[in-house]
N, C-alpha and C positions, 0 to 999 in steps of 0.2 A: 220354360222348358217344355218341349213338345212331348206328348205321350208316346211311350215306346210300348209296342205290343210284344207279347211273348214270342210270336212268330219271328220277330226280328232278332232275337237273341238266343233262342233255344238251340239245343243240340238235336240234330235230326237223326243221326245214326247212334242211337242209344244202346249201350252194352247192358244186357240184363242177364240174370242167372235164375235158376229154378230153386225151389226150397231144398232140393237134394244136393246142390252144389257144395263141395267141401270148402272149408275156409281157406285152405292153401291155394286153391284155384282162384277164389275171389281175390285174395291178396295179390296173387300174380297178375290178374287182370288190372287191378288198381295201379300197380307199379308200371306195367307195360303201357297202359294208356294214360297214365298220369291223371287219374281221377280219384276223387275222395269218397264217392258214394255210388253204389250200384243197386238199382231197383231189382226186387225179387218178383218174378211173375209166375202166374199159374193160369192156364187157359187164356192167355193174352191179356190178363188183367194184373195190375200191380197189387201185390198182397203185402209188400213190405219193402224195406230198404236196409242195406248193410253199409255202414260207414267205416272209415278207418278207425275211428274211436271204438266202435263195436269190436273190431278185431283186436285192438290193443287190450281191451277189457278181458277178452277171452284168454289172452296170454298172461295177464296179471293174476287172474283168479285161480 
């Protein structure tokens, strides 16, 4: 099997949010774009990630 590089499979137009983005907006973005994780950025650097599981946990607790 030939080696596959990240550039060949990566998403180029990444949807990100800031630390101040509310959970409802993040959930809406996930549904609208059919994605399971959204990077959280600050000063153009990734500082975290929010997953669907994270959102479900906030609803259950």
